[in-house]
N, C-alpha and C positions, 0 to 999 in steps of 0.2 A: 933700063928698067928701074922703076921707082921702088925704093926699099920701104917696107912697112914699119911703122913705129912699134917697138917692143913694149906693149902696155902691161904685160904680166911679169916683167923682169924683177920688180921689187919683191913680190911675194915669193918667187922662186928662190931668190938669194937668201931669204930668212928661214926657209924650211929646215936646212941642216942644223941651224942653231937651236930651233925649238925642239927638234928630236933629241939633240944632245942634252938639253936641260931636263927633259922628261926622263931620259936614261939615268942621268945623275941623281934625280930625285928618288927613283926606285932603288938605285944602288945604296943610297944613304939610308933609305927606309929599311932595306934588308940588313944593312950593317947594324942599324939601331936594334932591330928585333933580335939578331944573333947575339949582340952584346948583352941585351937585357936578359935573354934566356940563359946565357953563360953566367952572368952575375947572379941570377936567381938560383940557378943550380948550385953554384959555388956556395951561396949563402945557406941553402938548405943542407948541403953536404957538411958545411962547417957546424951547423946547428946539431945535426944528428951525431957528428963526431964528438962534439962537446957533450951532448946528452949521453952518448954511449960511454964516454970517459967518466962522466958523473956517476952513471949507474954501476960502472965497474967497481966503484968503491964499496957497493952493497952486494957484490956477487955472492950468491948462495952456493953451497956445495953439499953434495950428498943428498940426504933425504929432504933437506930444506929446499934444494933446487927443484926437486920433483913436485913438492907441495906448492911452491910459488908458481911454477908453470901451470900446474893443474888449476889453481885458483884463478890465475890470469885468464886462461882459456875459458874457464867456467864463467867468469865475469863477462867476457866478450860475447860468448854464445848466449848468456842470459840476457844481455842487453838486446841482442838481435831478436831473441825469442819474445822479449817484452814488447818490442815495437811491432812484431808480426801479429801477435795475438791482440794487441791494442787496435790494429787495423781491423781485425775481425769483429771487435767489440764496438766499433763506431756506430753501427745501426741501433744498438741498444740505447745509446746516449741520446738519440733523437727524442725518445719518450720523456726525457728529463727536461726538455725545453719548454714544456707546457707549464704555465704559471700555476695552474691548479692541479698539478699531477697527484697531489695527495688525495683529491676527491673526484678526479675525473671519472664520469660515468658510474659513480657509486651512490646508491640511494639506500635509505631506510624506508621500506615500503610496507604498508599494511594493506592487504588485498581483501576486498569484499566480493561476494557473489553478486549476481544481477539484482538481487533483492536487498542488498545492503548489509548482509550478515558477514562477519569476518570469517575468512577461510584460510588465512595463513599470512606469513610475513617473509620477506626476502630483503636482501641487501646488507649493507655494512653500517653498523652504528658509527657515527662520525666521532672524530677525535675528542670534541669537547662535551660529549654526552656524559661520560663518567671520567673524571680526572684520574690520572695515574695514582695520585695520593689516596684516593678512595677505594681503589681496587685492593682486595684483601692481600695482606702480606703473604699468606699461605699460598695463594694462587701464583703470585710473582715468583716465590721461591720454587714452587713445583715446576713452573715453566723453565726457569733457569737451570734447575738441577737436571731436567730431562732433555732440554734442547740445546743449551749452551752454558756450561758451567763457568767458562772463562770469558763470558760476554763483556764484562767491564774491564778486561785486561788486554784484549786483542784490538786490532785496527780494522776489523771487518772480516778478515780471513783468519781463522784460528789454525795456524800451522801445526801446533801441538795436537789439537783435536783431530785434524785431518790425518796426520800421521798415525795416531792411535786407531782411528777408524780403519785405515788401510791395513794395519797389522791384524786387527780383529777380523776383518772380512777375509783376509788371506788365510788366517788360521781356521776360519769356519768354512772356507770354500764357497762363500756366497756373501751377499750383502746382508749383514746383520746389524750394522751400525752406520749411521749417516755421518758424513764429514762436513756438511754445510753448517756454517755458523748461523745464529739467529738473524744476523744482518743479511746474510746471503738468502735465507728463506724469505725475508721481507722483500728483498730485491726481486725475487721470483714472483711473489704475490702481487707486487705493484706494477711490474713492467713486462714480465715474461709469461710463458706458458709452462705446462708440466711436461713438455717434450723432453725425452731422455736423449741428449746428444752432447757431444763435446763442445759444439759452438754455444749451446745454451749455458753450459757451465762456465765458459770463458766470459760471456756477457754477464752472468750472475756475479762472478768474482769482481769484475771491474765496477759494476753497479753498486756492489757492497762497499767498495772503497769510496765511491762517490757519495753514498749515503752517510758514511762515517765522517766525511769531510764537510757535509752540509747540515747534518742534524746532530743533536746531542744524544747521548746514550739513552736518556729518559724518553726523548721523542721517538727514537727507534723502537724501544720496548713498547711504548704506548701504541704506535702504529701496528706493531706485530700483533699485539693482543686484540686490536680491533679488526685486523684483516685476515687472520688465520681462518681457514675453513674448518668448521667444527662438526660437520655431518648434519644430516637432517635438513639440508638446504639453508643453514644459518651460518653467518660469518661473525667472528668476534666473540669474546668471552661474555660480553653483556647479553647478546642475543642468545648465546648457548645456555647461560644460567636460567633465562626465562623459559627456554624451550625444554630443557631437560629436567629442571627442578622447580619451575614456576616461582623463581626467586629473583630478587634484585641481586646483581653481582656483588654488591657490598655485603650481602648477608651469607655468603658461601662459607661452609665449614671446611675443615681440612680435608675430610674424606671427599667432599664434593669438588674441591679444588684439584685434588689428585686425579679424580676421574676426568675432569675437563682437560687437565694437562696431558693426560694419556691419549687424547684424541688427535693431537697434532700429527703424530706419526702416521696413523691410518684411520681417519674419521669414520669411514664406512664400516671398517672391520670392528672397531671398538665402540661404536655408538651404542649407548646403553638401552635405547628403545628398540634396537634390533637384536643385540646379543649382550644381555646384562652380565652373564658369567664372564665373558671375555673382557668386558669393560671393567669389572671389578678386579680381575687378575692383572690387567694393565695398570689400574690405579695402585695396586699393591707394589708393582714394579716402580712406579713413580715415588711412592713413599720410601722405598729402599734407596732410590737415587738421591733423595733429599738427605737421608742419613749418611750415605757415602760422600756426598758433597759437603758434609758437616754444616748443613743449614739447619738441621734439626737433629735431636737425639732419638734413639730408639724408644726411649720412654715417652717422648712427645708424640710419636706416631702410633703407639700401640693401640690407642683408643680408636683411631681411624681404621686400623687393620681389623679390629674386632667388630666395629660397627660401620661397615662400608656404606657408601651413599645409596640412597633409594631414588631412582629416577622415575619421572612421571610415566605412567603406562600410556603410550600413544599407539598401541597396536590396533585400537579400534577407531582411531581418528580418521583414517582414510582420507587424508588431506590430498588435494589434487596437485601433488608435487610437480609433476611434469608440466602441467598447465602453468603453475606459478613461475617455474623457471623461464618458460617462454614469455609469459606476461611481463616479467622483469626486463627482458630484452626489448620488448615492445615499449616499455616505459622509457628506456634509454634512447630508443629511436625517436620517440615523441619529443624528448627533451632537446634533441639536436635542432628541432625546428620550432620549439616553443620556448622563448627566452624566459618567461616566468617560471616554467617548470625547471629550466636549467639552473636557475638561481636557488630554488628551494629544494633541498634534497631529502627532506623528511615529509613524506606524502602518504595520503590514503587514496587508494585506487578502487573504484567500483568497476568490476569486470563484467564480461558477458557470460560467465560460467553459470550453468544451472546445476545446483548441487544434486538434485534428484537424478538428472540425466547422467551426471558424472558417476554417481554410485552405480547406476545401472550399466554404464559402459565398463567400469571396472569389473563388475559382476559377470557381464557377458563374456569378456575376454578370459577371465579366470575360469569360468565354468566350462567353456568349450575346450580350453587347453588342458584343464585338469582331467576332463573326461576322455579326450582324444589325443593329447599331446604326445605322451610316451608311445602310444600305439602307432602314431603317424610320424614319429621323429620330428616333431615341431615343438620348439621350446619357447618361442617369443612371438609377440603380436603387437600391433599398434592400431589405434583407432582415433580418428578425428571426426567430430560432428559439428556442423554449423547450420545456422538458418540461411536461407538463400541469399541474404545480403552480405554474408561473410562473417557474421558474429559467431565465434566459436563457443559452443555451449558445453562441450565435453572433449576431453583429450586423454588418451591412454598412451604413454610413451614406452611401456614395457610392463611385464608382470609384477616386478618388485623394484620400487625406487630405492629401497634399502640396499639391494644387491647391485644395482647399476643405475647411475644417474643419467646415463646416455638416453636422450629423448629420441626414440625411433620414429615418433610421429612427425618430428620437425627436422631432425638432423640426419636420419638414415637415408642414404641414397640407394635405392633398389630398382631393378628393372621392372617395369609395369606389365610386360607381356601384352596380352590382348586387350587389357584395359586402356591401352593407348590408342586403339583403333578408332574410337569415336572422333579423335582429332583428325584422323585421315579422312573419314567419311564426311565430317563437317566441311573439310576443305574441298572435298569433291562436290558437295552440295553448293558451295560458294563458287564453283567453277563449272556450272552447267548441268551437273548430274542431279538426279532425283532418287528417291527411295525405290522407284520402279524401274530405274535404268538397269539394263541387263549387261553383265560382264561375264566372260567365260571363266569358269573355275577349271583350269588345266595347268599342267606344269609350266613354270616360268623360271628362267635362269638369267642371272646377271653375273657374267664372268663364270667363275667356278661355283657360285652360290646358287642353290636351288631350294627355296623354302618348301616345306612339306606341311600338309594339313595334319591336324591331330589324329584324324581317322586313317591317315595314309591313303586316302582315296579322293576322287575328284567327282564333282557333281555336274560338270558341264555348264551351260549358260544358266546363271541365276540372277535374281534381282539383288540390288544392294541391301534391301531389307532382309532378305534371306541370308545373304553373305555375313552380315553383322550379327544376326540372330544366332547363326550356327558357328560364328567365330572362324570363318574360313581364312586361311593365311595368304593364299595366292592373290586374292582380290585386292587387298590394300597395297600389295607390292605392285600389281598392275596399275592401279590408280596413281601411285607415286611416279611411275614411269611416264604417265600421261601429262600431269601438270607440275611435276617436280617436287622434290623433298623440301626445298626452301619454303614453299608455300605452306607445307604442313607445319614446319617449325614456326613460321610466322603466326599461324592460327593458334598453336599451342601456347606461345608466349602471350598472345592477346587474351586467351581464356584464363590464364593464371599460373602457368608453369614458370618458375623463376630460375631453376638451375639450367646451366648450359646444355643444350641438346646436341649430341654428336650427329653430324650429317653423314650417316653411314647407310649402306644399302639395306640393312636390317632395321632401320628406324621405323618403318611403317608397322612392324609387328612388335614394337615395344622393346628395343634393345638399349635405348638411352635411359639413364637413371633419373628417377624422380623421387619426391617425398610424398608422404601420405597427406600432409596438410595442403600441398599444392594440388593434389588430385581431387581432394574434397572441394577446394576452392574452384577448380576448373569445372567440375560437374555441377556446381551450384549455378554456373552460367546457364546450363540447360534448365535448371529448376526455376530460375527467375525470368525466363523468357529471352535471354540473350545479353544480359548486362554483366559487366565485370563484377566479381565478388571477391576482392582481396580479403584474406583472413585478417580479422582484428580481434583484440581482446579488451580494449579499454573503452568504457562508457564515460567516465568522468574522473577527474583528479582534483583532490583538495590538499592544501598544505597543512602544516602542523597547527595552524590557527583556525582551520576550517574554511578558509577562503577558497572559492572555486577557481582553479587554474585552467581547467580544460573540461569541456563537455562536448561530446561528439556531435550531438544533434544541433548544437549551437555553432561550434567551430568548423564543422565539416558540412554545414548546411549549404554553403555556396557551391559545393562540388556536386553537380548534377550526375546522376547515374550514367555511366559510360556504356553505351551500346557497343558491343564488340562482335555480335553475331546477328545476322538478319533474322527477323521474327519467323518468317515462313520456313526457313531452313531449320530453325530450332524446333518448330512443331514437327517437322519430318523426323528429326533425330529423336525427339521424345517418343514418338509413335514406335520407332524401331526399338529403343531401349526398354520401353514397357513390354514389348514383345519378347525381349531377351528374358525378362522375369517370368512372363506368362507362359512362354512356350520354348524358351531357349536354354542356355547353360546355367541360368540363375534361378531355377524354379524353387530352390531351397530358401530364397529370399522373399517369397510371397508373404504379404501381410493381409490378414482377413479384413475386407472392407476398405482397403487403402490402395490407391493407384501407386505402384512403385516401379521405378526404372533403374537400370544400372548395367554394368558390364563386368564380367569376370576377367581375370588375367592369370596366366600360369607361365612361368619362364622355363628355360631349358633345365633338364635334370630335376625339375620340381623344387628349385631353390627358393622361389618366391611365389606366393599365391595371393591374389588380390580379389576383393570385390568392392567396387566403388558404385554406390547407388544413391538415389535421391527420391524424394516425394515433393509435393508442393510445400511441405513444411521444413524439411531438413535435407541436407546433403552430407553423406557419411562415407568415409573411406576406411577400409579394413585391410591390413596386411598381416600375413602369417608366414613365418619362416624361422631361420636360425641366424644368430649373429655372425657365426663364422662361415657363412655362405655354404654350409654343407647341405646336401639334398635332404628333402623330406621324403616320407614314404608315400609318394603319389598324392600329395595334397594339392588339389586344384582350387581355383578361385570359387568354383561352385560348391565346394565342400565346407571346410572349416571357416573361411572368411565369410561366405554367404550365411552360414549358420550363426556366426557371431553378429553379423549385421542384422539379421532377422530378430534375434533375441533382444538386441538393443532397441531397434526401431519399432518393434511391436509394442514395447513399453512406452516409447517416446510419443506414440500416437494415441495412447489411452486418454480419453476424456478431454481432448482438445478439438478445436474447430479445424477440420481438414481443409487445407488450401487446395485449390484446383491446380493441376499440372498444366502448364501452357500447351494448348494444341491437342489435348487428350480428353475424349468424352468417356467418363466412366461407364455410361450406359452401353457403349460399344464393346465393352469387354464382357464376355460371357460369365466370367467368374464373379463380376461385380454388378451385373445387371439385375440379378435376383436380390431380394431383400437382404440387408446386411446381416451377416452371421458372425460378426466380429466378436471373438471370445475375449475373456479376461486374460490378463497376463499369464505367461507360462508358470508352471508350478515352481520352477527354479527362480522366479522373480519374487524377491522377498518384500518388495514395496508395493502395496496394493493400490495406493493412490499416487498419481504423479504430482509433482510440485510445479506445475506449469499453469499459468493463467492464460486465458484467451487474450489475443492481441487487443481486442476492444477494451477488455477489462484493464489490461496493463496501461493502455493509453489514458483511460479515464482516471486511474489512480495517480498516474504521473501528473496529469493536469491539476487534479485536486491538490496534490502535494506542492506543486509550484505556486498555485494561487494562495494556499495557506502560508507558504514561506514569504510571499510578497506582502501579505497582510501583517505578518509578524515583523517584517523589516520596516513597514510603514509605521507600525505601532511603536517600535523601538526608536525610530527617527523622531516621532512626536514627543516621546518621553525625554529624549536628549535635548530637544529645543524648548521644553517646558510646556508644550501644548497638551491639551486634554486628550486622553486616550479614547479612540473611537471604538465602539462595540464591534466585536468580531461577527461578521456576517457570513455564516457557513453556507447559506443558500447562494449568496453571490459567489463564494469560492467555487461551489459546484458549477 
């Protein structure tokens, strides 16, 4: 038998040698690691033994040992705490990365009404408006004596002042003295909010240190004087001097400086145009502080004590404060998309506000609440009125701006109740239903929830027109089960609601929260025939040199009106909502000679009452309730809100050209088919003539003004080039 050659003999012979070499490599690596660890451990042990031997020379005994260990532990835990709170403070430092953080979103704005008359000012006077050297020495001393006596001696956090405030507050059993330094207050004004929380105080402390490291004491003091809120909607001592005393800040007396310095603590409480006795008492405390701080002597302040400052009486001004606050925010939003406006911060803004309608809105709210508020346990109200394209002509954010600057018309989120139902019915119309569609009014349940009608009874099969007119609750719930709540939310957003709506089973009957301005904007979509009507306040903006930076009719002309609702369905909705006023729950909102439509709304336990209504000329939303969400005494949307709406809208339609409501024939309404019996304004209306021009007249005057302006510009251009001035042709201008 022939033997086969061993072709694999050579690799088999080398295998044991390769395994041996690998084993030796790993053994040597293990020995190296063990040796390195042993040597490292020995070196560390020798180091600590030497360190311990060195420290033994300084061994403390007795009380010194306890103090040294206590201080050592304190230092250790202090460092740990420092880095922990530093981690919490990191978000606050993001705001300091902006290159223009000193002026971000801050304007000095002079507001005008729609006719060009000044109605108020807002914003912050910029740093270079009045140099620190020109601000009166008495105002600077009053500020330091009251807010931070050790300002020039601490590093941003006044440990001595903080400890003193803690002792005083503990002795008084409450907060009677603040511990924040002036730099900490500036950090809050620049980067933070007024939230009362530990995290905010941590951020405030670190930002104060950052400000001290990046700015001089003079710069910090100047920024503080320009940024502090001084009440009355004004910021900074320069604006406050003009507002309270009609003076340039350079001309302030000692008594006036003391009164302004007293505003830092509580500008609303001590504002002289609201509570002059309290303002003078506070100013007297400031004078005492100046004496105690040894900045002035008692002899130097005695004159200011005996002759306190006299503030300008603004009790009759009736400035549209809530509107101005909202308009300032709109200016900031506009600046984010308008580079020219973003560069120039001192501007004049012509707004959409109508002063006569604003006064009547204030009067209507105050009249109804004064006559019925206590009896019905209703303390607050809000009103927003706009023309159908979204231009806000009047806004009432509460009964008294002096008592509360919270704007209930823009910022208060309240349940709309049945005033939300038009969104449901409009969605139904867009999904095959009509006003004549019949839906059964009978009990309906979703899980354990069963909505009840206001009357606690059921009508059986009813048309959608009857269901909305009588504000039946079961019908919108049944409709939502048919086409889904998502479509209702989509319709509501398209019409103008901006706050997030909760997709809950009770959404169709108004459980999600809304704002008054959004409701007025949404109902304006019905008034204009189905086009979006986002609320706006700005008609034009000019810089400090008078140059035009923005004009709505020019800069927004390219944007065509956006149709969000079908015309036919809008006509159906208008017919129903007119019927709500004529024969439904809003009969108190009728206006003689005017076609009006709207919907009432009342929430559980009578916490919120609404009436949102419109005509061809205006869309107006009214809310009545309490800030603390307590129940009213059976106030429904058809009572106080409808009364307020009627009192305001009755005046608003005096002497103007009535616009037609889309899809509604006035002759088809029995009340309006007879010759007009429209009466003059109610006896409670103190303004006999409205300050509203017809649209045609407004357009003509605007065209004349633009043509005259162009002629003036041409004439100026010719003068500059040495040409002969052309005669002014007024006929051509017309």
